[in-house]
Residue, then its C-alpha position, 0 to 999 in steps of 0.5 A: v639163639q643159644p642152645g635151649e633158648v627160645d627164639d622170640s624174634r619170629q612170631h607164628d600166626y596159625s589163626n588162618l589155617k582152619s579157614i584155609q581148610r574150609k576153602h579147599t576141599s582136597p586134604i592134600e591141597s589143604f595140607n600143602l597150603i598149611l605147610n607153606q604157612v608154617d615157618p621153616l624154623f618151626i619145622d626144623k625145631m619140631a624135627a630136632a625135638d623128635e630126634f632128641q626124643t628118639a635118642s632118649q628112648k633108644f638110650l633108655s631101652w639100651f640101658k634097661s637091657l644092661q644085665g644088672a641095671t634097674f630103672h624105677d617105673g616112677i621116673q622118666i627122662v625128659d627134655l629140659r632144653g627149654q630151661n637150658a638144662g638138656r635132659g633131666i629125670v623127673a618123678t612121674k609119681e610120688i617116691a618115698p625116701e631111700t627108694v633106689l631110683f636106678s642102678i648101673p652095673r660097674r661093667a657098663i661104666i666107660n673107663i680104662e677097665t671096661s674098654e678094650l683100648p688099654r689092652k690094645i696099647p697097654q704101654v700108653f696107660t702104664g708107661n715105659d719101663g726104665d729111667d726115661e723121665d720124658m713126659e711123653n713116656e709117662p702114663l696118662d693121668s686119669w683124665g687123659s686116659l678117659i679122654l683117649v678111651m672116649i675118643y676110641e669108643y666114639l670112633q668105633g661107631d656101631a661097634s662100640p657097646w656104648k653107641p646109644y649112650f654117645e647119642v645122648l651126650p652133648e655136642k655143644f657146650d656153654t662151658l667157658m672153653f667154648w665162649e667167644s672173646s666178646d662173651l668172655e668180656y662180660l666176665k672181666g674182673s672175675a678170676v675165673l678168666s685165668k682158669i679157662g686154660k684152652d691153650e694148655a689143653d690144646e698143647m696137652f691134647r696134641s702131645r699126649i692124645l693126638s700123638v697116640i691116635s696118629a701112631n695107632p691109626t689101625i686101632f682107632f679107625p675102623q677099616g675103610v674109615s679115613p682118619p680125620g685131620e688134626t683140627e677135627l681130632l682136636q675138636l673131638a678131644h675138646r668135646m670128650g674132655s668137656i664131657i668128662m669135666a661135666y659128667a664123669f664120676d670118680l669111681e671110689n676105691e672100695e679099699e679106701p676108708e668111707q667118709e663120715d655119714e654126716e659129711w657130703v662127698e662130691d661125686r665129681e671130685g678126687k683123684t680116683m679112677l674116672g668113669m662115664v656112668p650112663m644114666a647117672d649123668i642124665l641127672n642135673a644138679d643143684a646146691e639143694f638136691n634130693a638124690h645121692v649116688n652110692h658106690g657099691e662093689d658091683d654097681l652104682s645106685v641112685t637113691a632118693l634122700r627124701t620124698i620126691k613128689a610127682g613132677e619134681e626133678i631129681l637132682n644130684y649134688y656136684g659139691p659147694h661150687p661157686n657159680s664161676e666154677l659151675l660155669r667153667r666146668y659145667g656151663y651153667v649157674t644157679p641162684k642157690h649156688s651163689r651162696y658159695d661164690v668166691v673172690e680171689i684177693p691177690w697179695d700183689l694188690v694188697q702189697s701195692i695198697l700197703n705201699e701207697q699208704l705207708r710210702l714204703t721204698d724198695d730198701v724198706w722191703k729188702q729189710v722187711a724180707e729179713h724178718v719175713d721170708p717172701e717164699d713163705l708169703e701166699d700169692v692169693f687169698v680167698l674171700e668166701r661166706e661161711s655156708g654150712e653143709p646140706d643136711s641129710e636130706g640135701r637141704l640148706t638150713t643155715p644162712a650163708k654169711v661173711q664172717e671175716v674177710s680172710p683169716e689167712l690174709e689177716e695173719q699174713l698182713k699183720g705179720v708183714l706189718k709187725a716186720i715193718k714196725k721192726v724196720r720203721g718203728d715210726l710208721i707203726p709205733d703201736k698196735r693201735k696204728r697197726d690195726e688202723v693200717y690193717q683195716h685201711v689196707v683191707v678196705s681199700t683192697l676190697q674197694k679196688l677189687l670192685t673197680q676192676y669190674p666194668t660195671t657196678a652191681e646196680e648196672d648189672e641188676a639193670l642189665l639182668a632186668s632188661g632181658n636183652l642179654t644172650s644166655r651166655q652174657k646173662m650167666a656171666v653177669e650173674v657171676r660177676l654180680g654175685e662176686k660184687r655182692l660178696i665183696k660188699e658184704a665183706l666191706q661191711v664186715a671189714g668195718l665200712g658198713g651202713n649207707g655211708a659205706a655204699e656211698e663211699v664204695a659207689a664213689d670210688e667205683g665211679q671215680e675209678r671208671s671215669s679215669k679209665r674212660a678218660r685214659t681210653a679216650q686219650 
């Protein structure tokens, strides 16, 4: 059972509890018999729910005690684990637009300016003087700096002013970094698999984070506390890194020019100083939202963008991320973010299909390189929809449509075809032939991309309808199904529309998978 998921495999029947009470007059005896009838798993869940709620209440009390912090009396923190959403904030009464929901003083944000760690080991954050270009002597970037600060504050326990805040930060994650290989198999065909970077993260943590901790044990570990081993510290670094990836905010520099009012700025992007913002990160987010984080000189405030009705969840905006990126960074997907789904088109695949169609030799490509510098060729192109921007109230008002496959791919492929014409004019004698070759290559490339997934779109829809998937498997299938739908839309735009298109795509998918299964059987 995944976090936030209900275990339906064990049913509870408490219909006989009243009859037990009637037969036994002793209250203690009746209570003991009732306990014996109750599933231990149910008791564990109730205890966990109590702990969860207690942590939320302690955090809220701590937050309200911060000098300069505000928390509107018409909102409350709620348990949304049943929706696989952890904690969230909902309105308890109708809230008017532009109402300040809560505000966080900047001094309560965890960053390199508010933690005492940078003052204890300044060389780690500023770097060493001199001409030494050794990577280990370079100052940590904003991400690494905040990871180190978070580890330090966490290890201080009750001595950290942010202890109640750490109590509500997650310990388990559904981000791809923590998936087993068996679940990652469900993402086969998606480019997101190449973006997980666990090995690279391990190496960075060992060389830049754990090395600092081991060199300064008296600073990181309170007196009387034995330092944990490398494995435990590495797990802690991954936890803090994942928390930062999912929840940290870029703290805007007041001296930087402000964005245009009509352009939405993602609260978690950019290269400014990172910080953990208590309460703001309790907000969940979606492609449509009703609140916005404002960066003031002394505080950060969250305001309502439109009327929020009682019972409605307050939602932030993380940016126009595809579901694959939401899953990688935050560990969830949403239907509304499918409009931002993307598919990567590798140039190697395009080039191989071009080779197949025109039967180009290495010698021809050497001559083509005299007209097109290979160094100027892009390696990957992005297929995406024209999605528009949310309006001033956080609503999506325009449909998301594929307008073209990729203008960058079109420019590069047609440029290469022109170069081929110069080398082998017989292969591409005129513009009509060039356009014909271009369309064939693009369509064949998109069809080939579809065959790289282990299932068809129809099979994915059946899997989702079956209800037999774990929460992680379900999210993976939703990601790959969204990408397949995008490819099929692009196929129609590329000139292979109508029912014949679907039949041809399905036939190509089936033939490709049949040959794969045959090779596997051999």
